[in-house]
N, CA, C and O atoms as CSV, one atom per row, in Angstrom:
chain,resi,resn,atom,element,x,y,z
A,1,MET,N,N,5.300,-2.255,-12.966
A,1,MET,CA,C,5.258,-0.890,-12.475
A,1,MET,C,C,6.284,-0.755,-11.348
A,1,MET,O,O,6.383,-1.629,-10.487
A,2,THR,N,N,7.031,0.318,-11.355
A,2,THR,CA,C,8.015,0.535,-10.311
A,2,THR,C,C,7.373,1.210,-9.112
A,2,THR,O,O,6.211,1.613,-9.151
A,3,MET,N,N,8.151,1.325,-8.050
A,3,MET,CA,C,7.642,1.934,-6.826
A,3,MET,C,C,7.280,3.392,-7.073
A,3,MET,O,O,8.029,4.136,-7.707
A,4,THR,N,N,6.139,3.779,-6.568
A,4,THR,CA,C,5.716,5.167,-6.608
A,4,THR,C,C,6.464,5.911,-5.512
A,4,THR,O,O,6.403,5.520,-4.346
A,5,GLU,N,N,7.161,6.968,-5.869
A,5,GLU,CA,C,7.998,7.691,-4.912
A,5,GLU,C,C,7.227,8.733,-4.109
A,5,GLU,O,O,7.497,8.921,-2.923
A,6,GLU,N,N,6.280,9.406,-4.735
A,6,GLU,CA,C,5.554,10.506,-4.099
A,6,GLU,C,C,4.136,10.078,-3.733
A,6,GLU,O,O,3.510,9.273,-4.423
A,7,TYR,N,N,3.654,10.634,-2.638
A,7,TYR,CA,C,2.264,10.394,-2.266
A,7,TYR,C,C,1.358,11.118,-3.241
A,7,TYR,O,O,1.651,12.239,-3.658
A,8,ALA,N,N,0.256,10.477,-3.605
A,8,ALA,CA,C,-0.692,11.065,-4.542
A,8,ALA,C,C,-1.311,12.322,-3.926
A,8,ALA,O,O,-1.698,12.328,-2.757
A,9,ALA,N,N,-1.397,13.384,-4.729
A,9,ALA,CA,C,-1.980,14.632,-4.251
A,9,ALA,C,C,-3.475,14.474,-4.004
A,9,ALA,O,O,-4.031,15.099,-3.100
A,10,SER,N,N,-4.119,13.643,-4.805
A,10,SER,CA,C,-5.539,13.357,-4.592
A,10,SER,C,C,-5.713,11.844,-4.630
A,10,SER,O,O,-5.069,11.141,-5.409
A,11,GLU,N,N,-6.581,11.378,-3.786
A,11,GLU,CA,C,-6.780,9.935,-3.693
A,11,GLU,C,C,-7.883,9.477,-4.625
A,11,GLU,O,O,-8.812,10.233,-4.910
A,12,PRO,N,N,-7.790,8.238,-5.104
A,12,PRO,CA,C,-8.893,7.704,-5.908
A,12,PRO,C,C,-10.102,7.433,-5.007
A,12,PRO,O,O,-9.974,7.372,-3.784
A,13,SER,N,N,-11.230,7.278,-5.603
A,13,SER,CA,C,-12.435,6.935,-4.830
A,13,SER,C,C,-12.370,5.465,-4.427
A,13,SER,O,O,-11.619,4.688,-5.015
A,14,ARG,N,N,-13.147,5.095,-3.438
A,14,ARG,CA,C,-13.200,3.687,-3.031
A,14,ARG,C,C,-13.743,2.851,-4.184
A,14,ARG,O,O,-13.280,1.731,-4.405
A,15,ALA,N,N,-14.711,3.374,-4.915
A,15,ALA,CA,C,-15.268,2.629,-6.052
A,15,ALA,C,C,-14.196,2.362,-7.105
A,15,ALA,O,O,-14.156,1.276,-7.684
A,16,ALA,N,N,-13.327,3.344,-7.359
A,16,ALA,CA,C,-12.254,3.160,-8.343
A,16,ALA,C,C,-11.262,2.104,-7.861
A,16,ALA,O,O,-10.788,1.291,-8.656
A,17,VAL,N,N,-10.944,2.112,-6.571
A,17,VAL,CA,C,-10.027,1.114,-6.014
A,17,VAL,C,C,-10.658,-0.274,-6.071
A,17,VAL,O,O,-9.996,-1.245,-6.437
A,18,ASP,N,N,-11.918,-0.366,-5.715
A,18,ASP,CA,C,-12.620,-1.654,-5.744
A,18,ASP,C,C,-12.691,-2.233,-7.156
A,18,ASP,O,O,-12.807,-3.447,-7.323
A,19,ALA,N,N,-12.623,-1.376,-8.166
A,19,ALA,CA,C,-12.732,-1.820,-9.560
A,19,ALA,C,C,-11.376,-2.161,-10.186
A,19,ALA,O,O,-11.326,-2.570,-11.346
A,20,LEU,N,N,-10.279,-1.999,-9.441
A,20,LEU,CA,C,-8.951,-2.291,-10.005
A,20,LEU,C,C,-8.814,-3.765,-10.360
A,20,LEU,O,O,-9.230,-4.648,-9.610
A,21,ASP,N,N,-8.231,-3.999,-11.500
A,21,ASP,CA,C,-8.023,-5.356,-11.986
A,21,ASP,C,C,-6.665,-5.870,-11.507
A,21,ASP,O,O,-5.700,-5.109,-11.445
A,22,GLY,N,N,-6.591,-7.130,-11.177
A,22,GLY,CA,C,-5.325,-7.747,-10.794
A,22,GLY,C,C,-4.902,-7.386,-9.378
A,22,GLY,O,O,-5.732,-7.086,-8.520
A,23,LEU,N,N,-3.582,-7.422,-9.152
A,23,LEU,CA,C,-3.018,-7.141,-7.830
A,23,LEU,C,C,-2.626,-5.675,-7.705
A,23,LEU,O,O,-2.085,-5.075,-8.634
A,24,THR,N,N,-2.911,-5.117,-6.537
A,24,THR,CA,C,-2.554,-3.732,-6.228
A,24,THR,C,C,-2.080,-3.671,-4.789
A,24,THR,O,O,-2.682,-4.274,-3.901
A,25,LEU,N,N,-0.998,-2.939,-4.563
A,25,LEU,CA,C,-0.529,-2.679,-3.204
A,25,LEU,C,C,-0.818,-1.222,-2.889
A,25,LEU,O,O,-0.242,-0.317,-3.493
A,26,LEU,N,N,-1.725,-1.003,-1.929
A,26,LEU,CA,C,-2.007,0.346,-1.450
A,26,LEU,C,C,-1.070,0.644,-0.294
A,26,LEU,O,O,-0.895,-0.184,0.600
A,27,GLU,N,N,-0.476,1.812,-0.312
A,27,GLU,CA,C,0.383,2.262,0.786
A,27,GLU,C,C,-0.214,3.548,1.329
A,27,GLU,O,O,-0.237,4.566,0.636
A,28,PHE,N,N,-0.697,3.508,2.570
A,28,PHE,CA,C,-1.244,4.692,3.216
A,28,PHE,C,C,-0.201,5.258,4.167
A,28,PHE,O,O,0.407,4.512,4.936
A,29,GLY,N,N,0.011,6.563,4.123
A,29,GLY,CA,C,0.980,7.193,5.009
A,29,GLY,C,C,1.016,8.687,4.773
A,29,GLY,O,O,0.077,9.271,4.233
A,30,ALA,N,N,2.119,9.299,5.188
A,30,ALA,CA,C,2.317,10.735,5.015
A,30,ALA,C,C,3.815,10.985,4.833
A,30,ALA,O,O,4.636,10.266,5.403
A,31,PRO,N,N,4.174,11.997,4.042
A,31,PRO,CA,C,5.590,12.236,3.756
A,31,PRO,C,C,6.402,12.646,4.988
A,31,PRO,O,O,7.617,12.452,5.012
A,32,TRP,N,N,5.763,13.200,5.992
A,32,TRP,CA,C,6.469,13.640,7.201
A,32,TRP,C,C,6.540,12.559,8.275
A,32,TRP,O,O,7.193,12.763,9.299
A,33,CYS,N,N,5.898,11.434,8.074
A,33,CYS,CA,C,5.822,10.350,9.068
A,33,CYS,C,C,7.140,9.570,9.122
A,33,CYS,O,O,7.584,9.025,8.112
A,34,GLY,N,N,7.749,9.522,10.281
A,34,GLY,CA,C,9.005,8.801,10.450
A,34,GLY,C,C,8.878,7.317,10.176
A,34,GLY,O,O,9.772,6.720,9.575
A,35,HIS,N,N,7.777,6.709,10.608
A,35,HIS,CA,C,7.559,5.282,10.350
A,35,HIS,C,C,7.438,5.030,8.845
A,35,HIS,O,O,7.924,4.021,8.337
A,36,CYS,N,N,6.789,5.951,8.144
A,36,CYS,CA,C,6.631,5.815,6.690
A,36,CYS,C,C,7.979,5.925,5.985
A,36,CYS,O,O,8.279,5.151,5.076
A,37,ARG,N,N,8.782,6.886,6.408
A,37,ARG,CA,C,10.112,7.046,5.798
A,37,ARG,C,C,10.968,5.817,6.050
A,37,ARG,O,O,11.716,5.392,5.170
A,38,ALA,N,N,10.865,5.236,7.250
A,38,ALA,CA,C,11.665,4.054,7.583
A,38,ALA,C,C,11.272,2.851,6.729
A,38,ALA,O,O,12.101,1.973,6.486
A,39,ALA,N,N,10.041,2.798,6.279
A,39,ALA,CA,C,9.563,1.661,5.483
A,39,ALA,C,C,9.941,1.773,4.010
A,39,ALA,O,O,9.811,0.795,3.273
A,40,GLN,N,N,10.401,2.931,3.565
A,40,GLN,CA,C,10.614,3.136,2.136
A,40,GLN,C,C,11.714,2.253,1.539
A,40,GLN,O,O,11.538,1.713,0.447
A,41,GLN,N,N,12.827,2.100,2.227
A,41,GLN,CA,C,13.923,1.286,1.671
A,41,GLN,C,C,13.518,-0.177,1.530
A,41,GLN,O,O,13.714,-0.749,0.458
A,42,PRO,N,N,12.953,-0.817,2.581
A,42,PRO,CA,C,12.542,-2.213,2.371
A,42,PRO,C,C,11.427,-2.341,1.331
A,42,PRO,O,O,11.391,-3.314,0.578
A,43,LEU,N,N,10.532,-1.377,1.287
A,43,LEU,CA,C,9.451,-1.422,0.301
A,43,LEU,C,C,10.022,-1.300,-1.112
A,43,LEU,O,O,9.608,-2.032,-2.011
A,44,ALA,N,N,10.952,-0.395,-1.311
A,44,ALA,CA,C,11.573,-0.236,-2.628
A,44,ALA,C,C,12.287,-1.512,-3.045
A,44,ALA,O,O,12.226,-1.904,-4.210
A,45,GLN,N,N,12.955,-2.154,-2.117
A,45,GLN,CA,C,13.674,-3.401,-2.413
A,45,GLN,C,C,12.701,-4.493,-2.869
A,45,GLN,O,O,12.956,-5.192,-3.850
A,46,VAL,N,N,11.598,-4.627,-2.156
A,46,VAL,CA,C,10.607,-5.653,-2.497
A,46,VAL,C,C,9.936,-5.338,-3.837
A,46,VAL,O,O,9.772,-6.229,-4.671
A,47,LEU,N,N,9.553,-4.092,-4.046
A,47,LEU,CA,C,8.862,-3.734,-5.286
A,47,LEU,C,C,9.775,-3.810,-6.498
A,47,LEU,O,O,9.299,-4.033,-7.611
A,48,ALA,N,N,11.070,-3.630,-6.308
A,48,ALA,CA,C,12.012,-3.759,-7.432
A,48,ALA,C,C,12.001,-5.176,-7.993
A,48,ALA,O,O,12.281,-5.384,-9.174
A,49,GLU,N,N,11.680,-6.138,-7.153
A,49,GLU,CA,C,11.618,-7.535,-7.586
A,49,GLU,C,C,10.255,-7.910,-8.154
A,49,GLU,O,O,10.075,-9.027,-8.640
A,50,ARG,N,N,9.299,-6.996,-8.101
A,50,ARG,CA,C,7.941,-7.249,-8.594
A,50,ARG,C,C,7.467,-6.095,-9.475
A,50,ARG,O,O,6.553,-5.362,-9.094
A,51,PRO,N,N,8.073,-5.928,-10.636
A,51,PRO,CA,C,7.728,-4.779,-11.474
A,51,PRO,C,C,6.286,-4.790,-11.977
A,51,PRO,O,O,5.773,-3.741,-12.369
A,52,ALA,N,N,5.629,-5.924,-11.979
A,52,ALA,CA,C,4.253,-5.985,-12.472
A,52,ALA,C,C,3.222,-5.586,-11.409
A,52,ALA,O,O,2.053,-5.379,-11.736
A,53,LEU,N,N,3.634,-5.477,-10.163
A,53,LEU,CA,C,2.697,-5.153,-9.084
A,53,LEU,C,C,2.371,-3.662,-9.091
A,53,LEU,O,O,3.270,-2.825,-9.015
A,54,ARG,N,N,1.089,-3.335,-9.183
A,54,ARG,CA,C,0.633,-1.945,-9.132
A,54,ARG,C,C,0.814,-1.436,-7.700
A,54,ARG,O,O,0.404,-2.101,-6.748
A,55,HIS,N,N,1.425,-0.260,-7.549
A,55,HIS,CA,C,1.672,0.342,-6.237
A,55,HIS,C,C,1.042,1.725,-6.214
A,55,HIS,O,O,1.416,2.595,-7.001
A,56,LEU,N,N,0.087,1.929,-5.314
A,56,LEU,CA,C,-0.538,3.239,-5.145
A,56,LEU,C,C,-0.150,3.785,-3.782
A,56,LEU,O,O,-0.444,3.175,-2.754
A,57,LYS,N,N,0.502,4.918,-3.776
A,57,LYS,CA,C,0.979,5.551,-2.547
A,57,LYS,C,C,0.026,6.694,-2.239
A,57,LYS,O,O,-0.020,7.690,-2.961
A,58,ILE,N,N,-0.738,6.542,-1.154
A,58,ILE,CA,C,-1.827,7.463,-0.855
A,58,ILE,C,C,-1.560,8.212,0.443
A,58,ILE,O,O,-1.387,7.609,1.502
A,59,GLU,N,N,-1.531,9.536,0.343
A,59,GLU,CA,C,-1.367,10.336,1.562
A,59,GLU,C,C,-2.664,10.239,2.364
A,59,GLU,O,O,-3.758,10.439,1.837
A,60,ASP,N,N,-2.513,9.933,3.632
A,60,ASP,CA,C,-3.667,9.709,4.498
A,60,ASP,C,C,-3.695,10.777,5.578
A,60,ASP,O,O,-2.695,11.450,5.827
A,61,GLY,N,N,-4.832,10.924,6.208
A,61,GLY,CA,C,-4.971,11.876,7.299
A,61,GLY,C,C,-6.430,12.158,7.567
A,61,GLY,O,O,-7.308,11.577,6.927
A,62,PRO,N,N,-6.697,13.052,8.515
A,62,PRO,CA,C,-8.078,13.395,8.841
A,62,PRO,C,C,-8.831,13.886,7.605
A,62,PRO,O,O,-8.301,14.653,6.802
A,63,GLY,N,N,-10.046,13.439,7.473
A,63,GLY,CA,C,-10.880,13.851,6.352
A,63,GLY,C,C,-10.576,13.142,5.049
A,63,GLY,O,O,-11.142,13.489,4.012
A,64,ARG,N,N,-9.690,12.152,5.078
A,64,ARG,CA,C,-9.377,11.392,3.864
A,64,ARG,C,C,-10.235,10.133,3.850
A,64,ARG,O,O,-9.973,9.209,4.620
A,65,PRO,N,N,-11.242,10.074,3.003
A,65,PRO,CA,C,-12.199,8.966,3.058
A,65,PRO,C,C,-11.651,7.597,2.672
A,65,PRO,O,O,-12.129,6.589,3.193
A,66,LEU,N,N,-10.667,7.524,1.781
A,66,LEU,CA,C,-10.195,6.206,1.353
A,66,LEU,C,C,-9.547,5.454,2.513
A,66,LEU,O,O,-9.843,4.281,2.736
A,67,GLY,N,N,-8.675,6.118,3.241
A,67,GLY,CA,C,-8.046,5.479,4.401
A,67,GLY,C,C,-9.072,5.064,5.441
A,67,GLY,O,O,-8.948,3.999,6.045
A,68,ARG,N,N,-10.081,5.894,5.654
A,68,ARG,CA,C,-11.123,5.545,6.633
A,68,ARG,C,C,-11.926,4.337,6.158
A,68,ARG,O,O,-12.336,3.501,6.964
A,69,SER,N,N,-12.150,4.248,4.847
A,69,SER,CA,C,-12.939,3.125,4.330
A,69,SER,C,C,-12.212,1.799,4.537
A,69,SER,O,O,-12.846,0.746,4.613
A,70,PHE,N,N,-10.864,1.849,4.628
A,70,PHE,CA,C,-10.074,0.648,4.905
A,70,PHE,C,C,-9.712,0.530,6.392
A,70,PHE,O,O,-8.952,-0.355,6.786
A,71,ARG,N,N,-10.257,1.419,7.196
A,71,ARG,CA,C,-10.010,1.447,8.646
A,71,ARG,C,C,-8.511,1.569,8.985
A,71,ARG,O,O,-8.018,0.915,9.904
A,72,VAL,N,N,-7.815,2.400,8.239
A,72,VAL,CA,C,-6.398,2.660,8.503
A,72,VAL,C,C,-6.296,3.524,9.749
A,72,VAL,O,O,-6.945,4.566,9.851
A,73,LYS,N,N,-5.476,3.084,10.696
A,73,LYS,CA,C,-5.294,3.833,11.946
A,73,LYS,C,C,-3.844,4.231,12.170
A,73,LYS,O,O,-3.584,5.266,12.784
A,74,LEU,N,N,-2.890,3.434,11.689
A,74,LEU,CA,C,-1.468,3.713,11.850
A,74,LEU,C,C,-0.792,3.737,10.494
A,74,LEU,O,O,-1.245,3.088,9.551
A,75,TRP,N,N,0.296,4.489,10.401
A,75,TRP,CA,C,1.047,4.591,9.149
A,75,TRP,C,C,2.426,4.005,9.321
A,75,TRP,O,O,2.964,4.006,10.429
A,76,PRO,N,N,3.003,3.513,8.266
A,76,PRO,CA,C,2.315,3.181,7.029
A,76,PRO,C,C,1.487,1.915,7.197
A,76,PRO,O,O,1.819,1.032,7.988
A,77,THR,N,N,0.429,1.850,6.452
A,77,THR,CA,C,-0.352,0.621,6.334
A,77,THR,C,C,-0.310,0.213,4.876
A,77,THR,O,O,-0.648,0.996,3.988
A,78,LEU,N,N,0.108,-1.023,4.637
A,78,LEU,CA,C,0.132,-1.596,3.295
A,78,LEU,C,C,-1.030,-2.564,3.172
A,78,LEU,O,O,-1.216,-3.426,4.032
A,79,ILE,N,N,-1.805,-2.431,2.122
A,79,ILE,CA,C,-2.942,-3.316,1.895
A,79,ILE,C,C,-2.801,-3.915,0.504
A,79,ILE,O,O,-2.719,-3.198,-0.493
A,80,LEU,N,N,-2.774,-5.236,0.456
A,80,LEU,CA,C,-2.693,-5.940,-0.809
A,80,LEU,C,C,-4.104,-6.288,-1.262
A,80,LEU,O,O,-4.870,-6.923,-0.537
A,81,LEU,N,N,-4.428,-5.859,-2.476
A,81,LEU,CA,C,-5.747,-6.122,-3.052
A,81,LEU,C,C,-5.615,-7.055,-4.246
A,81,LEU,O,O,-4.633,-7.005,-4.987
A,82,HIS,N,N,-6.608,-7.898,-4.418
A,82,HIS,CA,C,-6.743,-8.693,-5.636
A,82,HIS,C,C,-8.142,-8.449,-6.153
A,82,HIS,O,O,-9.127,-8.731,-5.471
A,83,GLN,N,N,-8.224,-7.918,-7.374
A,83,GLN,CA,C,-9.512,-7.563,-7.972
A,83,GLN,C,C,-10.283,-6.608,-7.051
A,83,GLN,O,O,-11.509,-6.680,-6.969
A,84,GLY,N,N,-9.565,-5.715,-6.361
A,84,GLY,CA,C,-10.199,-4.726,-5.498
A,84,GLY,C,C,-10.596,-5.221,-4.124
A,84,GLY,O,O,-11.190,-4.470,-3.351
A,85,VAL,N,N,-10.280,-6.474,-3.798
A,85,VAL,CA,C,-10.644,-7.060,-2.501
A,85,VAL,C,C,-9.375,-7.256,-1.677
A,85,VAL,O,O,-8.381,-7.784,-2.175
A,86,GLU,N,N,-9.413,-6.829,-0.413
A,86,GLU,CA,C,-8.247,-6.971,0.457
A,86,GLU,C,C,-7.953,-8.436,0.734
A,86,GLU,O,O,-8.833,-9.201,1.128
A,87,ILE,N,N,-6.677,-8.816,0.516
A,87,ILE,CA,C,-6.268,-10.184,0.830
A,87,ILE,C,C,-5.179,-10.226,1.897
A,87,ILE,O,O,-4.920,-11.283,2.473
A,88,ALA,N,N,-4.534,-9.081,2.168
A,88,ALA,CA,C,-3.499,-9.050,3.209
A,88,ALA,C,C,-3.217,-7.599,3.580
A,88,ALA,O,O,-3.507,-6.668,2.828
A,89,ARG,N,N,-2.635,-7.445,4.780
A,89,ARG,CA,C,-2.312,-6.106,5.281
A,89,ARG,C,C,-1.100,-6.186,6.190
A,89,ARG,O,O,-0.894,-7.181,6.886
A,90,ALA,N,N,-0.298,-5.125,6.176
A,90,ALA,CA,C,0.825,-4.984,7.103
A,90,ALA,C,C,0.783,-3.566,7.655
A,90,ALA,O,O,0.652,-2.598,6.906
A,91,VAL,N,N,0.896,-3.457,8.962
A,91,VAL,CA,C,0.892,-2.159,9.622
A,91,VAL,C,C,2.293,-1.899,10.163
A,91,VAL,O,O,2.845,-2.700,10.917
A,92,ARG,N,N,2.851,-0.767,9.765
A,92,ARG,CA,C,4.202,-0.352,10.150
A,92,ARG,C,C,5.267,-1.419,9.878
A,92,ARG,O,O,6.043,-1.767,10.769
A,93,PRO,N,N,5.301,-1.931,8.656
A,93,PRO,CA,C,6.349,-2.905,8.338
A,93,PRO,C,C,7.707,-2.210,8.315
A,93,PRO,O,O,7.833,-1.097,7.804
A,94,THR,N,N,8.711,-2.865,8.865
A,94,THR,CA,C,10.049,-2.262,8.921
A,94,THR,C,C,11.103,-3.112,8.221
A,94,THR,O,O,12.255,-2.697,8.097
A,95,THR,N,N,10.714,-4.299,7.764
A,95,THR,CA,C,11.683,-5.193,7.140
A,95,THR,C,C,11.160,-5.721,5.808
A,95,THR,O,O,9.959,-5.707,5.536
A,96,VAL,N,N,12.085,-6.179,5.003
A,96,VAL,CA,C,11.723,-6.833,3.747
A,96,VAL,C,C,10.842,-8.040,4.039
A,96,VAL,O,O,9.857,-8.274,3.339
A,97,ASP,N,N,11.190,-8.805,5.066
A,97,ASP,CA,C,10.412,-10.005,5.397
A,97,ASP,C,C,8.955,-9.678,5.712
A,97,ASP,O,O,8.054,-10.405,5.293
A,98,ALA,N,N,8.714,-8.596,6.444
A,98,ALA,CA,C,7.338,-8.222,6.801
A,98,ALA,C,C,6.528,-7.888,5.555
A,98,ALA,O,O,5.343,-8.209,5.475
A,99,ILE,N,N,7.163,-7.249,4.593
A,99,ILE,CA,C,6.467,-6.901,3.350
A,99,ILE,C,C,6.294,-8.131,2.474
A,99,ILE,O,O,5.236,-8.338,1.880
A,100,GLU,N,N,7.333,-8.942,2.399
A,100,GLU,CA,C,7.247,-10.184,1.619
A,100,GLU,C,C,6.124,-11.087,2.139
A,100,GLU,O,O,5.461,-11.774,1.362
A,101,GLN,N,N,5.922,-11.079,3.430
A,101,GLN,CA,C,4.894,-11.937,4.024
A,101,GLN,C,C,3.517,-11.616,3.479
A,101,GLN,O,O,2.761,-12.534,3.161
A,102,ILE,N,N,3.165,-10.344,3.360
A,102,ILE,CA,C,1.832,-10.042,2.824
A,102,ILE,C,C,1.774,-10.312,1.334
A,102,ILE,O,O,0.728,-10.710,0.821
A,103,LEU,N,N,2.879,-10.103,0.626
A,103,LEU,CA,C,2.880,-10.355,-0.803
A,103,LEU,C,C,2.828,-11.844,-1.106
A,103,LEU,O,O,2.429,-12.245,-2.199
A,104,GLY,N,N,3.222,-12.649,-0.157
A,104,GLY,CA,C,3.095,-14.100,-0.305
A,104,GLY,C,C,1.646,-14.524,-0.445
A,104,GLY,O,O,1.354,-15.586,-0.995
A,105,ASN,N,N,0.737,-13.695,0.051
A,105,ASN,CA,C,-0.693,-13.985,-0.064
A,105,ASN,C,C,-1.206,-13.804,-1.474
A,105,ASN,O,O,-2.316,-14.230,-1.792
A,106,ALA,N,N,-0.405,-13.169,-2.330
A,106,ALA,CA,C,-0.818,-12.961,-3.716
A,106,ALA,C,C,-0.991,-14.293,-4.434
A,106,ALA,O,O,-1.829,-14.412,-5.328
A,107,GLY,N,N,-0.219,-15.275,-4.057
A,107,GLY,CA,C,-0.345,-16.593,-4.668
A,107,GLY,C,C,-1.627,-17.305,-4.288
A,107,GLY,O,O,-2.031,-18.263,-4.947
A,108,GLN,N,N,-2.272,-16.838,-3.220
A,108,GLN,CA,C,-3.512,-17.467,-2.756
A,108,GLN,C,C,-4.736,-16.817,-3.395
A,108,GLN,O,O,-5.858,-17.294,-3.222
A,109,ALA,N,N,-4.522,-15.737,-4.128
A,109,ALA,CA,C,-5.654,-15.012,-4.727
A,109,ALA,C,C,-6.130,-15.694,-5.981
A,109,ALA,O,O,-7.074,-15.226,-6.618
């Protein structure tokens, strides 16, 4: 799967996320967030090398239950899941290395 370019208009439920099979990278943020925009190029570079990794780009904000269920406080927050369970997280990653570091945990799943 290639990088998701647009934030999802509606978020999946926590139960749906918990039921995902395999590896999934959740990206919480907002299209107007400068930190989120800055992370897009390194994220695209990393995801281009991992076409099999599921990427869900979720718009977050007040009243959004999925982000709250993962205790997201800053954007972007990347959460790597295996079988719906969090195995790694990066908050405001700005480099390829920062993103690669959490994806390195995929081998431990």
